[in-house]
ROVEX-658937 format. One record per residue (C-alpha): residue in three letters; x, y, z. Coordinates in steps of 0.5 Angstrom, whole numbers, padded with zeros to 4 digits, always signed. Example, Ala and Ser with C-alpha at 12.3 -4.5 7.8 and 13.67 -1.06 7.14 Angstrom:
2
ALA+0025-0009+0016;SER+0027-0002+0014;
***
This chain:
802
UNK-0058+0022+0009;UNK-0057+0028+0014;UNK-0054+0023+0019;UNK-0048+0022+0015;UNK-0047+0030+0014;UNK-0047+0030+0022;UNK-0042+0025+0023;UNK-0037+0028+0018;UNK-0039+0035+0020;UNK-0037+0033+0027;UNK-0030+0031+0025;UNK-0029+0037+0021;UNK-0031+0042+0027;UNK-0026+0038+0031;UNK-0021+0039+0026;UNK-0022+0046+0025;UNK-0023+0048+0033;UNK-0015+0046+0033;UNK-0013+0051+0027;UNK-0011+0058+0029;UNK-0016+0063+0027;UNK-0012+0067+0022;UNK-0011+0061+0018;UNK-0019+0061+0017;UNK-0020+0068+0015;UNK-0018+0067+0007;UNK-0017+0075+0006;UNK-0009+0075+0008;UNK-0005+0079+0003;UNK-0003+0075-0003;UNK-0008+0069-0002;UNK-0011+0065-0007;UNK-0017+0063-0003;UNK-0014+0057-0001;UNK-0015+0058+0007;UNK-0012+0065+0007;UNK-0005+0063+0006;UNK+0000+0069+0005;UNK+0004+0067-0002;UNK+0009+0073+0000;UNK+0011+0069+0007;UNK+0018+0072+0009;UNK+0024+0068+0008;UNK+0026+0063+0014;UNK+0034+0063+0012;UNK+0036+0070+0015;UNK+0043+0068+0017;UNK+0049+0068+0012;UNK+0050+0060+0011;UNK+0057+0058+0014;UNK+0059+0051+0013;UNK+0063+0051+0020;UNK+0057+0053+0024;UNK+0053+0046+0023;UNK+0047+0042+0026;UNK+0046+0035+0026;UNK+0039+0033+0024;UNK+0037+0027+0028;UNK+0034+0020+0025;UNK+0037+0021+0018;UNK+0041+0015+0018;UNK+0038+0008+0019;UNK+0037+0005+0026;UNK+0040-0002+0025;UNK+0047+0001+0023;UNK+0048+0004+0029;UNK+0053+0000+0033;UNK+0052-0006+0028;UNK+0056-0012+0028;UNK+0055-0013+0021;UNK+0061-0012+0017;UNK+0062-0006+0013;UNK+0066-0002+0008;UNK+0066+0006+0006;UNK+0063+0007-0001;UNK+0068+0010-0005;UNK+0068+0017-0006;UNK+0068+0017-0013;UNK+0061+0013-0013;UNK+0056+0017-0017;UNK+0050+0018-0013;UNK+0045+0021-0018;UNK+0038+0024-0016;UNK+0038+0025-0009;UNK+0033+0029-0006;UNK+0033+0035-0001;UNK+0027+0035+0003;UNK+0025+0042+0005;UNK+0020+0043+0010;UNK+0014+0049+0010;UNK+0013+0053+0015;UNK+0008+0051+0021;UNK+0003+0056+0019;UNK+0003+0054+0012;UNK+0003+0047+0014;UNK-0003+0048+0018;UNK-0007+0052+0013;UNK-0006+0046+0008;UNK-0009+0041+0013;UNK-0015+0046+0014;UNK-0016+0046+0006;UNK-0016+0039+0006;UNK-0021+0038+0011;UNK-0025+0043+0007;UNK-0024+0040+0001;UNK-0027+0033+0003;UNK-0033+0037+0007;UNK-0039+0037+0002;UNK-0042+0043+0006;UNK-0035+0047+0005;UNK-0035+0052-0001;UNK-0028+0049-0002;UNK-0031+0042-0003;UNK-0028+0039-0009;UNK-0024+0045-0010;UNK-0017+0042-0012;UNK-0011+0045-0013;UNK-0005+0045-0018;UNK+0002+0043-0017;UNK+0004+0050-0018;UNK-0002+0053-0013;UNK+0001+0048-0008;UNK+0008+0050-0009;UNK+0006+0058-0008;UNK+0002+0057-0002;UNK+0004+0051+0002;UNK+0011+0050-0001;UNK+0018+0054+0001;UNK+0019+0061-0001;UNK+0023+0062-0007;UNK+0028+0066-0003;UNK+0029+0060+0001;UNK+0030+0055-0005;UNK+0035+0060-0008;UNK+0039+0060-0001;UNK+0039+0052-0001;UNK+0040+0051-0008;UNK+0046+0056-0008;UNK+0049+0052-0002;UNK+0048+0045-0006;UNK+0052+0048-0012;UNK+0058+0051-0007;UNK+0059+0044-0005;UNK+0060+0041-0012;UNK+0053+0038-0013;UNK+0049+0039-0020;UNK+0042+0041-0018;UNK+0037+0038-0023;UNK+0030+0040-0021;UNK+0026+0044-0017;UNK+0020+0041-0016;UNK+0013+0045-0017;UNK+0011+0043-0010;UNK+0017+0047-0008;UNK+0019+0042-0002;UNK+0024+0038-0006;UNK+0030+0039-0010;UNK+0033+0034-0014;UNK+0041+0034-0014;UNK+0047+0029-0016;UNK+0054+0028-0014;UNK+0059+0023-0011;UNK+0059+0019-0005;UNK+0065+0024-0003;UNK+0061+0030-0004;UNK+0056+0027+0000;UNK+0061+0026+0006;UNK+0064+0033+0005;UNK+0057+0037+0005;UNK+0053+0033+0010;UNK+0059+0030+0014;UNK+0057+0023+0014;UNK+0060+0017+0011;UNK+0056+0013+0006;UNK+0057+0005+0007;UNK+0056-0002+0004;UNK+0053-0006+0010;UNK+0054-0014+0009;UNK+0048-0017+0012;UNK+0048-0024+0012;UNK+0049-0026+0004;UNK+0046-0019+0002;UNK+0049-0012+0002;UNK+0046-0005+0002;UNK+0048+0002+0002;UNK+0047+0007+0008;UNK+0049+0013+0012;UNK+0054+0011+0018;UNK+0051+0017+0022;UNK+0046+0023+0022;UNK+0047+0028+0017;UNK+0049+0035+0019;UNK+0048+0042+0015;UNK+0049+0049+0016;UNK+0045+0052+0022;UNK+0043+0057+0017;UNK+0039+0052+0013;UNK+0036+0048+0019;UNK+0029+0051+0019;UNK+0028+0050+0012;UNK+0032+0043+0011;UNK+0029+0037+0013;UNK+0034+0032+0010;UNK+0036+0028+0004;UNK+0032+0022+0002;UNK+0037+0017-0002;UNK+0042+0016+0003;UNK+0040+0010+0005;UNK+0037+0005+0000;UNK+0034-0002+0002;UNK+0029-0003-0003;UNK+0021-0003-0003;UNK+0018-0009-0005;UNK+0012-0010-0010;UNK+0006-0014-0007;UNK+0004-0018-0012;UNK+0007-0025-0011;UNK+0006-0031-0016;UNK+0003-0037-0012;UNK+0005-0042-0018;UNK+0005-0042-0025;UNK+0001-0048-0027;UNK-0002-0051-0033;UNK-0010-0052-0033;UNK-0010-0060-0031;UNK-0003-0060-0028;UNK-0002-0063-0021;UNK+0000-0058-0016;UNK+0003-0059-0009;UNK-0001-0056-0003;UNK+0003-0051+0001;UNK+0004-0054+0007;UNK+0006-0061+0009;UNK+0001-0063+0013;UNK-0001-0070+0016;UNK-0006-0074+0012;UNK-0012-0072+0016;UNK-0011-0065+0015;UNK-0009-0065+0008;UNK-0015-0069+0006;UNK-0019-0064+0009;UNK-0016-0059+0005;UNK-0019-0062-0001;UNK-0026-0064+0001;UNK-0032-0060-0002;UNK-0028-0059-0008;UNK-0026-0053-0011;UNK-0027-0054-0019;UNK-0032-0049-0020;UNK-0027-0044-0023;UNK-0021-0045-0027;UNK-0017-0050-0023;UNK-0012-0055-0024;UNK-0013-0062-0022;UNK-0009-0060-0015;UNK-0015-0056-0014;UNK-0012-0049-0014;UNK-0018-0045-0016;UNK-0016-0039-0021;UNK-0021-0033-0020;UNK-0022-0029-0026;UNK-0026-0022-0027;UNK-0033-0024-0027;UNK-0032-0027-0020;UNK-0030-0021-0017;UNK-0035-0017-0021;UNK-0040-0022-0018;UNK-0037-0022-0011;UNK-0037-0014-0010;UNK-0043-0012-0013;UNK-0040-0009-0019;UNK-0045-0012-0025;UNK-0050-0008-0024;UNK-0046-0002-0025;UNK-0043-0005-0031;UNK-0050-0006-0034;UNK-0052+0001-0033;UNK-0046+0003-0037;UNK-0041+0005-0031;UNK-0035+0002-0033;UNK-0030+0007-0031;UNK-0030+0010-0038;UNK-0026+0017-0038;UNK-0022+0016-0031;UNK-0015+0015-0031;UNK-0011+0010-0027;UNK-0004+0010-0026;UNK+0000+0004-0023;UNK+0006+0006-0020;UNK+0012+0001-0022;UNK+0019+0001-0022;UNK+0019-0004-0028;UNK+0016-0005-0035;UNK+0010-0009-0037;UNK+0009-0012-0044;UNK+0002-0009-0047;UNK+0001-0015-0051;UNK-0001-0019-0045;UNK-0006-0014-0042;UNK-0009-0014-0049;UNK-0009-0022-0048;UNK-0012-0021-0041;UNK-0018-0016-0044;UNK-0019-0021-0050;UNK-0020-0027-0046;UNK-0024-0025-0041;UNK-0029-0021-0046;UNK-0027-0014-0043;UNK-0025-0011-0049;UNK-0032-0009-0051;UNK-0032-0003-0045;UNK-0026+0001-0049;UNK-0021+0001-0044;UNK-0014+0003-0045;UNK-0007+0002-0043;UNK+0000+0006-0044;UNK+0006+0005-0041;UNK+0010+0011-0039;UNK+0016+0014-0036;UNK+0014+0020-0033;UNK+0019+0026-0034;UNK+0019+0032-0029;UNK+0016+0038-0032;UNK+0023+0042-0032;UNK+0030+0040-0031;UNK+0034+0034-0032;UNK+0030+0027-0033;UNK+0031+0023-0027;UNK+0026+0017-0030;UNK+0030+0012-0034;UNK+0026+0006-0038;UNK+0027+0000-0033;UNK+0028-0004-0039;UNK+0034-0001-0041;UNK+0038-0002-0034;UNK+0034-0008-0031;UNK+0035-0016-0032;UNK+0028-0017-0035;UNK+0023-0013-0039;UNK+0017-0015-0036;UNK+0014-0014-0028;UNK+0009-0019-0026;UNK+0007-0015-0021;UNK+0006-0009-0025;UNK+0002-0013-0030;UNK-0002-0016-0025;UNK-0004-0009-0022;UNK-0006-0007-0029;UNK-0010-0013-0031;UNK-0014-0013-0024;UNK-0015-0005-0024;UNK-0018-0007-0031;UNK-0022-0013-0028;UNK-0026-0008-0024;UNK-0026-0002-0029;UNK-0026-0004-0036;UNK-0027+0002-0039;UNK-0022+0006-0035;UNK-0015+0009-0038;UNK-0009+0005-0035;UNK-0002+0008-0035;UNK+0003+0004-0032;UNK+0008+0009-0030;UNK+0015+0006-0029;UNK+0022+0009-0027;UNK+0028+0005-0026;UNK+0031+0003-0020;UNK+0037+0007-0017;UNK+0044+0005-0018;UNK+0047+0001-0013;UNK+0040-0002-0011;UNK+0039-0008-0006;UNK+0038-0015-0009;UNK+0038-0021-0005;UNK+0046-0024-0005;UNK+0048-0018-0009;UNK+0050-0011-0009;UNK+0050-0009-0016;UNK+0052-0001-0018;UNK+0049+0000-0025;UNK+0053+0005-0029;UNK+0047+0005-0034;UNK+0042+0007-0029;UNK+0042+0014-0028;UNK+0036+0014-0023;UNK+0036+0016-0016;UNK+0040+0012-0011;UNK+0034+0013-0005;UNK+0030+0008-0001;UNK+0024+0008-0006;UNK+0028+0009-0012;UNK+0024+0009-0018;UNK+0017+0008-0015;UNK+0018+0015-0011;UNK+0021+0018-0018;UNK+0015+0016-0022;UNK+0010+0018-0017;UNK+0013+0024-0015;UNK+0013+0026-0023;UNK+0006+0024-0024;UNK+0003+0028-0018;UNK+0008+0034-0020;UNK+0006+0033-0028;UNK+0002+0038-0032;UNK-0003+0032-0033;UNK-0005+0028-0027;UNK-0008+0022-0026;UNK-0015+0021-0022;UNK-0013+0015-0018;UNK-0006+0012-0017;UNK-0005+0005-0015;UNK+0001+0004-0011;UNK+0003-0004-0009;UNK+0009-0003-0006;UNK+0011-0004+0002;UNK+0017-0003+0006;UNK+0017-0003+0014;UNK+0017+0004+0017;UNK+0023+0001+0021;UNK+0027+0002+0015;UNK+0025+0009+0013;UNK+0030+0015+0015;UNK+0026+0021+0018;UNK+0027+0025+0011;UNK+0025+0020+0007;UNK+0019+0018+0011;UNK+0017+0026+0011;UNK+0018+0026+0003;UNK+0013+0021+0002;UNK+0008+0024+0007;UNK+0009+0030+0004;UNK+0008+0027-0003;UNK+0001+0024-0001;UNK-0001+0030+0002;UNK+0000+0034-0004;UNK-0004+0029-0008;UNK-0010+0029-0004;UNK-0010+0037-0004;UNK-0010+0036-0012;UNK-0016+0031-0012;UNK-0012+0025-0013;UNK-0014+0018-0010;UNK-0008+0015-0008;UNK-0009+0007-0006;UNK-0003+0004-0003;UNK-0003-0004-0001;UNK-0003-0006+0006;UNK+0003-0011+0005;UNK+0004-0019+0005;UNK+0006-0021+0011;UNK+0001-0020+0017;UNK+0005-0016+0023;UNK+0012-0016+0019;UNK+0009-0012+0013;UNK+0013-0015+0008;UNK+0014-0022+0007;UNK+0020-0022+0003;UNK+0024-0018+0009;UNK+0021-0023+0014;UNK+0027-0026+0016;UNK+0032-0020+0015;UNK+0027-0015+0019;UNK+0028-0020+0025;UNK+0036-0020+0024;UNK+0036-0013+0024;UNK+0032-0011+0030;UNK+0026-0009+0027;UNK+0020-0009+0032;UNK+0015-0015+0032;UNK+0010-0011+0030;UNK+0010-0006+0024;UNK+0007-0003+0018;UNK+0008+0000+0011;UNK+0011+0006+0012;UNK+0009+0008+0004;UNK+0002+0008+0006;UNK+0002+0010+0014;UNK+0000+0017+0011;UNK-0007+0020+0013;UNK-0008+0022+0006;UNK-0008+0015+0002;UNK-0013+0009+0003;UNK-0009+0003+0005;UNK-0012-0004+0002;UNK-0011-0010+0006;UNK-0013-0017+0003;UNK-0018-0022+0005;UNK-0019-0030+0003;UNK-0025-0033+0001;UNK-0028-0038+0007;UNK-0032-0043+0003;UNK-0026-0048+0002;UNK-0025-0048+0009;UNK-0032-0048+0011;UNK-0034-0053+0006;UNK-0039-0049+0003;UNK-0036-0048-0004;UNK-0042-0051-0008;UNK-0047-0046-0004;UNK-0043-0040-0007;UNK-0040-0042-0014;UNK-0043-0046-0020;UNK-0041-0053-0022;UNK-0037-0050-0028;UNK-0034-0043-0030;UNK-0038-0039-0036;UNK-0035-0038-0043;UNK-0030-0033-0041;UNK-0029-0035-0034;UNK-0032-0034-0027;UNK-0037-0038-0023;UNK-0038-0034-0017;UNK-0046-0034-0015;UNK-0046-0028-0010;UNK-0042-0025-0005;UNK-0037-0030-0002;UNK-0036-0030+0006;UNK-0029-0027+0007;UNK-0024-0028+0013;UNK-0017-0024+0013;UNK-0012-0027+0009;UNK-0007-0031+0013;UNK-0003-0037+0010;UNK+0000-0039+0017;UNK-0002-0044+0022;UNK-0004-0038+0026;UNK-0010-0038+0022;UNK-0015-0040+0027;UNK-0021-0041+0022;UNK-0016-0046+0018;UNK-0015-0049+0025;UNK-0022-0050+0027;UNK-0024-0053+0020;UNK-0018-0058+0021;UNK-0021-0060+0028;UNK-0016-0056+0033;UNK-0018-0052+0039;UNK-0014-0047+0038;UNK-0008-0044+0033;UNK-0003-0046+0038;UNK-0005-0053+0038;UNK-0005-0053+0030;UNK+0002-0050+0030;UNK+0004-0055+0034;UNK+0001-0061+0030;UNK+0004-0058+0024;UNK+0011-0057+0027;UNK+0011-0065+0029;UNK+0011-0066+0021;UNK+0016-0060+0019;UNK+0022-0061+0024;UNK+0026-0056+0020;UNK+0021-0050+0020;UNK+0020-0050+0012;UNK+0013-0048+0013;UNK+0014-0042+0018;UNK+0011-0036+0014;UNK+0008-0029+0016;UNK+0005-0029+0009;UNK-0002-0026+0009;UNK-0005-0019+0010;UNK-0002-0014+0014;UNK-0005-0009+0019;UNK-0002-0005+0025;UNK-0001+0002+0028;UNK+0004+0007+0025;UNK+0010+0009+0030;UNK+0010+0015+0026;UNK+0004+0018+0023;UNK-0002+0021+0028;UNK-0009+0018+0027;UNK-0013+0023+0023;UNK-0020+0025+0026;UNK-0024+0021+0021;UNK-0021+0015+0023;UNK-0024+0016+0030;UNK-0031+0016+0027;UNK-0033+0008+0027;UNK-0035+0003+0031;UNK-0029-0001+0035;UNK-0024+0004+0032;UNK-0018+0004+0036;UNK-0017+0009+0042;UNK-0010+0010+0040;UNK-0006+0016+0037;UNK-0004+0013+0031;UNK-0006+0012+0024;UNK-0008+0005+0024;UNK-0008+0000+0018;UNK-0011-0002+0013;UNK-0018+0002+0011;UNK-0021-0003+0007;UNK-0020-0010+0004;UNK-0021-0014-0002;UNK-0019-0021-0004;UNK-0012-0022-0003;UNK-0010-0029-0002;UNK-0011-0036+0001;UNK-0009-0041+0006;UNK-0006-0047+0003;UNK-0006-0043-0004;UNK-0013-0046-0005;UNK-0015-0040-0009;UNK-0011-0034-0013;UNK-0012-0029-0018;UNK-0011-0031-0026;UNK-0006-0026-0029;UNK-0003-0027-0036;UNK+0004-0025-0037;UNK+0009-0027-0043;UNK+0012-0033-0041;UNK+0005-0036-0038;UNK-0001-0033-0043;UNK-0008-0034-0042;UNK-0012-0038-0047;UNK-0019-0037-0049;UNK-0021-0044-0047;UNK-0016-0044-0041;UNK-0014-0051-0042;UNK-0008-0055-0043;UNK-0002-0054-0046;UNK-0003-0047-0045;UNK-0001-0044-0038;UNK-0004-0039-0033;UNK+0000-0035-0028;UNK-0003-0035-0021;UNK-0002-0029-0016;UNK-0003-0027-0009;UNK-0002-0020-0006;UNK-0005-0014-0003;UNK-0003-0010-0009;UNK-0008-0014-0013;UNK-0013-0012-0008;UNK-0011-0005-0008;UNK-0011-0005-0016;UNK-0018-0007-0016;UNK-0020-0002-0011;UNK-0017+0003-0015;UNK-0022+0000-0021;UNK-0028+0001-0016;UNK-0026+0008-0015;UNK-0026+0009-0022;UNK-0033+0007-0022;UNK-0035+0012-0017;UNK-0031+0018-0020;UNK-0035+0016-0027;UNK-0042+0015-0023;UNK-0041+0022-0019;UNK-0039+0026-0026;UNK-0045+0023-0029;UNK-0049+0027-0024;UNK-0045+0034-0026;UNK-0040+0033-0020;UNK-0032+0034-0021;UNK-0029+0027-0023;UNK-0023+0027-0017;UNK-0025+0026-0010;UNK-0018+0026-0007;UNK-0017+0021-0001;UNK-0023+0016-0001;UNK-0022+0015+0006;UNK-0025+0020+0010;UNK-0032+0019+0006;UNK-0031+0011+0007;UNK-0031+0012+0014;UNK-0036+0017+0014;UNK-0041+0012+0011;UNK-0038+0006+0015;UNK-0040+0010+0021;UNK-0047+0010+0019;UNK-0047+0003+0017;UNK-0043+0000+0023;UNK-0044+0006+0028;UNK-0040+0011+0031;UNK-0035+0010+0037;UNK-0039+0010+0042;UNK-0046+0007+0044;UNK-0050+0001+0041;UNK-0048+0000+0034;UNK-0054-0001+0029;UNK-0057-0007+0027;UNK-0054-0006+0020;UNK-0047-0008+0023;UNK-0050-0015+0025;UNK-0053-0015+0018;UNK-0047-0013+0014;UNK-0043-0019+0017;UNK-0039-0022+0012;UNK-0041-0029+0015;UNK-0048-0028+0012;UNK-0045-0029+0005;UNK-0051-0027+0000;UNK-0056-0027+0006;UNK-0059-0020+0008;UNK-0053-0017+0005;UNK-0055-0014-0001;UNK-0056-0007+0001;UNK-0050-0007+0005;UNK-0044-0002+0003;UNK-0039-0006+0007;UNK-0038-0013+0009;UNK-0035-0013+0016;UNK-0030-0019+0016;UNK-0031-0021+0024;UNK-0028-0028+0024;UNK-0020-0030+0023;UNK-0014-0026+0025;UNK-0007-0024+0022;UNK-0003-0027+0027;UNK+0002-0031+0024;UNK+0009-0034+0025;UNK+0015-0030+0028;UNK+0022-0033+0031;UNK+0028-0032+0035;UNK+0035-0035+0035;UNK+0039-0030+0039;UNK+0045-0034+0040;UNK+0047-0037+0033;UNK+0051-0034+0027;UNK+0045-0029+0025;UNK+0043-0027+0032;UNK+0035-0025+0032;UNK+0031-0023+0037;UNK+0024-0021+0036;UNK+0019-0018+0041;UNK+0011-0019+0041;UNK+0012-0027+0040;UNK+0009-0032+0044;UNK+0014-0038+0043;UNK+0010-0045+0042;UNK+0016-0049+0040;UNK+0023-0050+0037;UNK+0027-0053+0032;UNK+0034-0055+0032;UNK+0036-0053+0025;UNK+0032-0048+0022;UNK+0032-0048+0015;UNK+0032-0041+0013;UNK+0038-0039+0018;UNK+0042-0046+0019;UNK+0041-0046+0026;UNK+0036-0047+0032;UNK+0030-0042+0033;UNK+0024-0042+0037;UNK+0018-0041+0033;UNK+0012-0037+0035;UNK+0006-0033+0033;UNK+0005-0025+0034;UNK+0002-0022+0040;UNK+0000-0015+0042;UNK+0004-0016+0048;UNK+0012-0014+0048;UNK+0014-0021+0052;UNK+0008-0025+0052;UNK+0007-0031+0057;UNK+0001-0034+0053;UNK-0003-0033+0047;UNK-0011-0032+0047;UNK-0016-0028+0043;UNK-0014-0022+0048;UNK-0007-0021+0045;UNK-0006-0024+0038;UNK-0004-0019+0033;UNK-0009-0018+0030;UNK-0016-0021+0031;UNK-0022-0019+0026;UNK-0028-0016+0030;UNK-0035-0013+0029;UNK-0034-0006+0026;UNK-0026-0004+0025;UNK-0021-0008+0026;UNK-0013-0009+0024;UNK-0014-0015+0021;UNK-0019-0012+0015;UNK-0020-0005+0017;UNK-0028-0003+0015;UNK-0028-0010+0010;UNK-0030-0011+0003;UNK-0035-0007-0001;UNK-0041-0007-0005;UNK-0039-0002-0011;UNK-0046-0001-0013;UNK-0049+0001-0006;UNK-0042+0005-0005;UNK-0044+0009-0011;UNK-0051+0010-0009;UNK-0049+0012-0002;UNK-0043+0017-0004;UNK-0048+0020-0009;UNK-0052+0022-0003;UNK-0047+0024+0001;UNK-0044+0029-0003;UNK-0051+0032-0005;UNK-0051+0029-0012;UNK-0057+0032-0016;UNK-0062+0027-0019;UNK-0060+0024-0025;UNK-0066+0028-0029;UNK-0063+0034-0027;UNK-0056+0032-0028;UNK-0058+0031-0035;UNK-0061+0038-0037;
***
């Protein structure tokens, strides 16, 4: 394993080369052995705070409201704005020291390897000084705000007030914008603060509030044996091909929608060997971050029906409060319209599917007052939570990371385009994930459910608001989380189902025989694998054929996994280690992928919810709920991380691993090859298209076929004007169902103004090594644990047992 250590060591050397020598001494006065940080750093607020001497903080309002043609009205001054977050920025020296520490925490050769910090240590060494916090807090109180909490990380202050106080203190008007049939609240302009505070204050999160979207989407609620329609209204020859080969080898309907169950994933991703050897995630704590509740009885139903209760996993639902001050985490059931979140249920169940011995906690906080709901603006007086862009999702995550008892792993199945982040909110999310990494928490975030647009539910709104043609999930573009994309199983389109699935499922479901070839999840006509399967020479030809039968664009979609380059966060050193890593300067997404959804909705994951519970025999009249989404992929990978954690702990190593991505990339570089030179033979051997042939020893399954280039559109002259970059237009409709007007329809490309569509510019194609379509690909969990143990120098089993 020497080569693996050399790969990571080179990355660490490069990172440390750019770090000031003073930060590496480790002997500064007041340090606690965390990179030589001086806990007694001098205050940066040295002038008297004068409200008339002010500076504007740029990028603290959303781009789309600038000069907007949308109708708007001031938010009444009396409107309560609870639990806003003052975002503080540490000094450059402390930030550099933190980055240096995290590099060493992931370096098996460092004395700081696996030496994680507590929230209090983080705040004392890497946050803002107490004197500066006191100065900011005093100013907030002088403006009439109530200060609720100063978090242990010393980078955020929770405070409440009214829209009028916000206007007076920050010199910006909170405004209700009407966008089509929907409404949202945002600042009309950038905020300003007293100049004396500018060195410490990054801005206020919560003044702009588009809502993050959960990334589990229902495919169809079905009864076993019921008819289900295909997703696309295809010509008869195409529809016939879609049902060829049969997919009745798993839990299905007569409409041939295949429902995957835990046993299928256990077989496909190499989990069974670990489970047979007692590695089930036992003792590991996974937190599912949510903004809605779940009904625990349905998780119990899931583990019972699929015979997972024997492994001893647990589920609890919690609303994590901050460690001190006012509680900012309300029970979603008390303020929302319905009690159970299908997305949170699916995440909890599928984390258990891969780690049935783990302790699952659904940590949820209610969404903010005045939050955005399609077609409505609903200020809810009963909801006393933050009026901020990520609402209950961020509050739940922040309270977990800063709490006295922290999870080992966090699964975050939410997405919002970077375009909809103001700078302080993006800074706050990135700071939170960096803190989680330093504390040893492995955070997994979903890539998104809409190819290059990141969010399927904002597919049309993003274009109308002028979002760039290519964008990524801003919740996950930090270098301190691992982003999980979604794949599709290729057997249906390839006509090879009988090779990979048994004729009928087992007593508890599941009929997968081995690893199944994967392609990127892409439900649009841009799916080149589907185009080829139906006899078309290109995706464009396929799209044009479908358009003849879909005269109003009803089947235009961007649904599928997301990928792309961050416009905000820089590329971490470890992401440069692997073959075909982009030679850009951006954090690129995703990192890895697991099953997420299918073309034509031929396959989905079975979920048990209150309205559609699972039955032991999977038969009519009992119902099954089927879900697709990268949130399910993310939850499953969180479960695989629990297996890794338990397997390492069994050898005497610390349970927590922090961000998994640096290790995953180092291991992938050994299997796929580095950024230069010829790749090793193992790259071709581990091609996902090989299926079970020759891939038994692979850590990763390299997804090399297909793309995530999906539909885009443009209607620049209609009542809802939209213009879209990076879109190659192949046709048009006179009446686009979603807009009620004419539109040009196209496919996403990497060219801003494309004149052609090809393999060289489609956004994005799978390829050997790393790709925007699926990152490093999917994994074999057993092989991954073995390689991870070797990488971190785990002692032999006989030694660890002594």
